[in-house]
N, C-alpha and C positions, 0 to 999 in steps of 0.2 A: 143302751148301744152307744158305741164309739162314734163321735162326731166325724162326719166325712165330708169331703168336697169332691167334685168331679172335674175331670179334664176330658175334653173330646179331641181325638186325634183322627184325621182323615187320611187313610192310606189306600190307594188304588180304588177310590170311591167307596170304600168301606168306612163307617164311622165306629170307632172304638171308643167306649167310655171307660175311663179309669177312675175308679172309685177309690179315693185315697185318705188316709188319716190326716187329722188337722194338727196333731200334737207332734209331728216330726217333719223336717224339711224333706221335700220330695223332689227329685231331680230327674230330667231326661237329658240324654247327652246332646251335643250340638247338631247331630244328624236329624233330630227331630224338629228343629226349629221351625222350619217351613210348614210342617204337617199339623201343628197344633191349632185348633180352631176355637177351643174354649180353655182359657188358662186361668186356674185359680190363684190367689195370692199366695198360697202356701207352696206352689210349685215354681221352680226356676228351670229354665232351659239354658244350658251352658252356651257360651259364645253367641248370645242373642244379638242379631243385627237390628238396625233401626227400622228397616222395611221388611214387611211380611208379604209374601205372595198373595195376590188377590184370590188366586185359586183356593188358598187354604182358609179364607174367611168365610166360615159357615156359621149358621145360626145354632144356638144352643138347642132349639126346638127340633133339629133334624132327627130323623128316626135312627136308633142305634143298632148296629148289626151284631155287636159283640160287647159284653160287659166284663171288666177285669177288676176284680176286688183285691186290693193290695194291702198287705199287712206286714208287720215288722217281725223278723226272727224266724229262721228255719226251725229253731228249737220249739216254736209256738205252733207249728203245723200238727194238726191232728194225725196220729199213727194209724191211718185207716187204709193203707195201700197193701195190696197182695202180691201175687207173684210177678216176677220179672217177665216182661213181654219183649223187650227190645233194648239194646244197648249200643250206642255210637261211642267208638273208642278211638283215641289217638295213641297208638302203641299200647302200653300196659294200662293207660288211664282212660276212664270213662269221661267223655264230653257231657253226655246226659243218659239217663236211664228211665225207661217207661215201665210203670207198673199197672197192674189191674187196681181199680178203685171203684167204689160204689157208684154205679150208673156212669162211669166214665173212666178216666186214666188218671195217673199221678205221674209227674215227671220230676226226677231229681237232676238238677242242672248244676254243674260245676263251673267254677270261675275259668273262663277261657284263658286267663294268664297264669292261673295257679290251679291246675287241675285236680290237686288233692283236697282242694277246698270246696265244700258245698256252698253254692250261692243262692239257689231258689229251690223251694219245694212247691210245685204248682199243681193244682187239680183242675181238670177240664171236664164239664158236663156238656155233651153236644146238645142234647134235648133242650137244655135251658140256654144254650149259647152263652155260656159264662165260664170265666177262669177265676180261680182264687190262688193268689200267689203270695208265699211267704218268703221273705228275703232278708238276709242279714244286711246290716247297714254297711255302706261302702267306706272307703278310707277316710271320707270326710264326715262320716256319721250322718249320712243322707240316705234316704230310702230310694233305690234305683230299681225298680220292679221290672223294667223292660231291658235291663243291662244285657248286652249280647252274651249267649245267643238265645235269650228268652224271646225277643220279638220274632226272629225268623221262625221259631217253633210255633208260636201262635198263628203267624201268617200261613205256615204249612197246613194247620188244621182247618183254616178257613177254606183252603182248596179242597178239602175232603168232603165239602157239602155244597159247594158253589161251582158253577161253571167257570173254573179258574185253574191256573197252574202256576207254580213257583218254579223259575228256571234260571240256571247259570247261563247268562247271555248279556251281551251288549246290544243296546237298541238304539237306532237313529231314525230320524224324520227329516226328509229334505223339503218338506212343504207340500209334497204330492204323495209319497209312499213312505210307509213305515217298514223298516227292516230290522230283524235281529240276527245276531251272529252267535251261535250257541256252541258251547264246548267245554272241555276241561281246561284247566290252567295251561297256558303255553301255546294254545292253537292260534291265538291272534285276536281274540275278542276286543282287547283294549286297543290293540294296534288298528283294527278296522274302525273302531269308533273315532280314533284320532284322525285317520285319514278322511273320513266323512266329515267330521267337524271342520277340518282344515279346508274342505271344499264348500262350506257353508251350512251343513245340515246341523240340526240340533241333536245332541246326544241325550237320550232319555235316561239311560244308566249303562255303566260299562261292566257291570258284574252280576247283579241280581235283579230280575224283572218279575212283576206279577202280570200274567196274562189272564184277561177276562173276556167272556162272551156276554155282550150287553146288546139287547135288541137285535139279536141275530148276527152281530158282527164282533170279531175278535179285536181287542185293543190291548196295548201294552202300557204298563205304568211302571214308574220307578218306585223304589221302597227306601226307607231311611238307612243311610249308610253311616260311617264314621265321620263323614264330612257334611257340612251344612248344604242343603239343597232345597229348591222348591219342588212341590209335586208336579209331575209331568205326565202327559197321556198322549198317545198317538195311536192311529190305526195300524194294525198289523196286516201287512200285505205280502210279505215274503220272509221266509225262514231259511237261513243258511247255516250250514255246518262246515266251518272253514278248516283247512289244514294247510300247513306250509308245503309248498311244492315248487319245483324249478320253473313252472310256468302256470299261468292262470288257466284252470279247467272248470267246467260247468257240468255237473252230472245230476239230472233229475232221475229219481227211481219212482217205483209204484208206491202208493200210499202206505201200505203195510210195512214195506221195507224201510222207507224214510222215517215213518213215524216211530218205529222201534229204535232206530238210531237217535232220534231226537229225544225219546223218552229217557235215555241214558243220562241226559243232562238236566232232566227235571228233577227237582227236589222231592224225594219220597223215602219213607222209611221201610216199607215192604213187609212189616210184620202183620198188617191187617189186610186180608184178602178183599174185603169190601172197598177199602180205600184204593187198592191196586186196580181193582176193576173200574172204579169211578174214574181214576186218572187216565186209565187206558181208553175209556169211553171219550174223555175230552181229547186225547190225542188223536183218536180216529176222527173225531169231528173236525179238528184243525186240519188234518191231512186231506180231508175232502174239500176244504175251502181255501187253504193257504198252500202255495207251492213250497215243497221243502227241498233243498238242494245242497248236495256236496260241493264245496267250493274249494278248488286248489288255489292257493294265493301266493303270488309275488308281492310282498308288502310295500307297494308304492301306489302313487295316486292313480296310476293307469288301471288298477284293478276296478276303480269306480266306473269308468267308461266301459270296461269289459262286462261288468254286471248289468249295467243299464242296457247295453246292446243285446244281451241274451234274454233279459226280462222281456224285451219287445219282439223277440224272434218267434 
């Protein structure tokens, strides 16, 4: 058997174990720097800083939620996938394609910067909670098994079996309450995060969050991005669906109405009815515990006072 080492990565309080070959350089991009808990000598993290968040210093003995076996070369992947189940496209080109596979699925992932080039062939077996990923070496002849968009795909499938959701949103914590602002590009997620940060709040993330229910409470977590960051966690108390408007407005609807609007911003594939129902169950649970509000926004600091006043009403 090929000699292997392990790297543990902590994301949203999940422990991911990467089993990597020892005969090739393995790399995680700089966005993972704060999330690595156990780092082998054969792995490097680009743009490593001298200080690592104490949040990320975990023991090698921690229980593992998911194992990811990393191999070199798409051409070395066994040809055991079946019919196509789903394809995510950008115009004429596929971002990734999902196929049937024995006791799981197979995903063909193209290079996000060159969509005609196959980057990963990945197999996922839910019952074993294991991924096997075959990846072509990057331009520096390094193995980069979690190169975008492989990691978001892995995180998505974690949400299909745990009380969690992956959502397009910015999240902030002011020391008392955690709030997320969710929506498509251009609605003001990053603007809202910037306004709260300027007022002294901590930005958990301004684009992609993992929401998890732990011990009866919902929490928000950041996930690795293209920039270096430390893992962050905050309670989830309010969900906002912002949109630009001539004046600040505050509209709470009933649970079903608002949860369906919120669902549009949750990351999901939709080809698997079981997964859709699972996510719907999580959304309905959130809507019974967390207020979901449509928020008309004038993007200046006054909106923060407006929000806090209406939360207390």
